[in-house]
C-alpha positions as CSV (number, residue, x, y, z in Angstrom):
1,M,39.2,-27.5,21.9
2,L,35.7,-26.7,20.9
3,E,34.3,-29.3,23.3
4,K,36.1,-27.6,26.2
5,I,34.4,-24.2,25.5
6,K,31.0,-25.7,24.7
7,P,29.7,-25.6,28.3
8,H,30.4,-21.8,28.4
9,F,28.1,-21.3,25.4
10,L,25.5,-23.7,26.7
11,N,25.3,-21.8,29.9
12,L,24.3,-18.7,27.9
13,R,21.4,-20.8,26.5
14,P,21.5,-21.3,22.7
15,R,18.5,-19.2,21.9
16,R,19.7,-16.3,23.9
17,F,23.1,-16.6,22.3
18,V,21.5,-16.5,18.8
19,I,19.5,-13.4,19.7
20,G,22.5,-11.7,21.2
21,T,24.6,-12.6,18.2
22,V,22.1,-11.1,15.8
23,V,21.8,-7.9,17.8
24,L,25.5,-7.6,18.2
25,L,26.1,-8.2,14.5
26,L,23.5,-5.6,13.6
27,V,25.2,-3.0,15.9
28,L,28.6,-3.9,14.5
29,D,27.3,-3.7,10.9
30,L,26.0,-0.2,11.6
31,A,29.3,0.8,13.2
32,N,31.3,-0.7,10.4
33,S,29.2,1.2,7.8
34,Y,29.8,4.4,9.7
35,Y,33.5,3.9,9.9
36,L,33.8,2.7,6.3
37,R,32.0,5.8,5.2
38,L,34.4,8.0,7.3
39,Y,37.3,6.0,5.8
40,W,36.0,6.5,2.2
41,V,35.6,10.3,2.8
42,H,38.9,10.6,4.7
43,K,40.9,8.8,1.9
44,D,38.9,10.7,-0.8
45,L,38.6,7.4,-2.6
46,S,36.0,8.7,-5.0
47,R,38.4,11.3,-6.4
48,L,41.1,8.6,-6.7
49,Y,38.6,6.5,-8.6
50,V,37.8,9.4,-11.0
51,E,41.6,9.9,-11.6
52,R,42.0,6.2,-12.4
53,I,39.1,6.2,-14.7
54,A,40.3,9.3,-16.5
55,L,43.8,7.7,-16.9
56,T,42.4,4.4,-18.3
57,Q,40.2,6.3,-20.7
58,G,43.1,8.4,-21.9
59,L,41.6,11.7,-20.5
60,N,43.6,14.4,-18.9
61,F,42.3,14.6,-15.3
62,Q,43.4,18.2,-15.0
63,E,41.0,19.3,-17.8
64,L,37.9,18.4,-15.8
65,S,36.2,21.5,-14.3
66,A,35.7,21.7,-10.6
67,G,31.9,21.3,-11.1
68,S,32.3,18.2,-13.2
69,L,34.7,16.7,-10.8
70,Q,32.4,17.4,-7.9
71,E,29.4,15.9,-9.7
72,I,31.3,12.7,-10.7
73,T,32.7,12.2,-7.2
74,K,29.3,12.7,-5.7
75,V,27.8,10.0,-8.0
76,I,30.6,7.6,-7.0
77,D,30.2,8.5,-3.3
78,N,26.4,7.8,-3.6
79,G,27.1,4.5,-5.3
80,F,29.4,3.4,-2.5
81,F,26.9,4.4,0.2
82,F,24.2,2.6,-1.7
83,F,26.4,-0.5,-1.8
84,L,26.8,-0.3,2.0
85,F,23.0,-0.1,2.4
86,I,22.6,-3.2,0.2
87,V,25.2,-5.1,2.3
88,L,23.2,-4.1,5.4
89,L,20.0,-5.4,3.9
90,N,21.7,-8.6,2.8
91,N,23.1,-9.2,6.2
92,L,19.7,-8.5,7.8
93,F,18.1,-11.1,5.5
94,F,20.6,-13.8,6.7
95,Y,20.2,-12.7,10.4
96,V,16.5,-13.1,10.2
97,F,16.8,-16.7,8.9
98,Y,19.5,-17.4,11.4
99,L,17.0,-16.5,14.1
100,R,14.6,-18.9,12.4
101,R,17.1,-21.7,12.9
102,K,18.2,-22.2,9.2
103,L,21.5,-24.0,8.7
104,W,22.3,-22.2,5.5
105,A,22.0,-18.8,7.3
106,Q,24.2,-20.1,10.1
107,G,26.8,-20.9,7.5
108,Y,26.7,-17.3,6.3
109,V,27.0,-16.0,9.8
110,L,30.1,-18.2,10.3
111,F,31.7,-17.0,7.1
112,Y,30.8,-13.4,7.9
113,T,32.3,-13.4,11.3
114,V,35.6,-14.9,10.0
115,T,35.9,-12.5,7.1
116,N,35.1,-9.5,9.3
117,A,37.7,-10.5,11.8
118,L,40.2,-10.7,8.9
119,L,39.1,-7.3,7.6
120,A,39.6,-5.8,11.0
121,V,43.2,-7.3,11.1
122,L,43.9,-5.6,7.7
123,F,42.7,-2.3,9.0
124,L,45.0,-2.7,12.1
125,V,47.9,-3.4,9.8
126,E,47.2,-0.1,8.0
127,G,47.4,1.7,11.2
128,P,45.3,4.3,13.0
129,V,44.2,6.1,9.8
130,L,41.1,7.6,11.5
131,G,42.7,8.0,14.9
132,A,42.8,5.9,18.1
133,A,39.1,5.2,18.2
134,W,39.2,3.5,14.7
135,F,42.3,1.5,15.8
136,S,40.7,0.4,19.1
137,Y,37.4,-0.4,17.4
138,N,39.1,-2.7,15.0
139,L,41.1,-4.4,17.7
140,A,37.9,-5.0,19.7
141,T,36.0,-6.3,16.7
142,I,38.6,-9.0,16.1
143,L,37.9,-10.4,19.5
144,I,34.1,-10.0,19.2
145,Y,34.0,-11.7,15.8
146,A,36.2,-14.5,17.0
147,Y,34.0,-15.1,20.0
148,L,30.9,-15.1,17.9
149,Y,32.4,-17.4,15.4
150,L,33.3,-19.9,18.2
151,G,29.9,-19.7,19.7
152,V,28.0,-20.2,16.4
153,R,30.3,-23.1,15.5
154,V,30.0,-24.8,18.9
155,L,26.2,-24.4,19.1
156,K,25.6,-25.6,15.5
157,Q,23.3,-28.5,16.5
158,E,21.5,-26.6,19.3
159,T,20.7,-23.6,17.1
160,T,19.6,-25.3,13.9
161,S,17.5,-28.3,14.9
162,P,14.1,-28.4,13.2
163,T,12.3,-28.6,16.5
164,P,13.6,-26.4,19.3
165,A,15.2,-28.4,22.1
166,R,13.9,-27.6,25.6
167,E,16.5,-25.3,27.2
168,T,17.7,-26.0,30.7
169,P,17.7,-23.0,33.0
170,A,21.1,-21.4,33.8
171,R,22.5,-22.3,37.2
């Protein structure tokens, strides 16, 4: 099957495909971070986390003052947002080396596209928690990540060779 779709990706030119893939993944990472932040706030997951911590520590959640609860949830929110930032930096690191034709970075991109497609499926199963835009976005990203996965996999040799192959012009 992969050999049948290889001409399509070769017509895009391997180097252009890699650059387009990196740009698209960066845009999707930013959009994912935005939607994950909205999801975190919408579900009030930091408050839920505080309740669970209080329960496991044998504390009565109701005894916390509003100010204390607000401070604790703010710390947890900031921790989550910092985690998103670290993930973005990590991905950027691998994208830069994918642009530099490194096989190990290509492996990360392959794994990343598959796992993000699966994550989007999980959000679809949960339903339109944040509305139709969230649902449509996840539906579209499944297709985008699957397309990118196929392209990266099919163009493995063309995009990781130590010396760049001379590209033929598109017809």
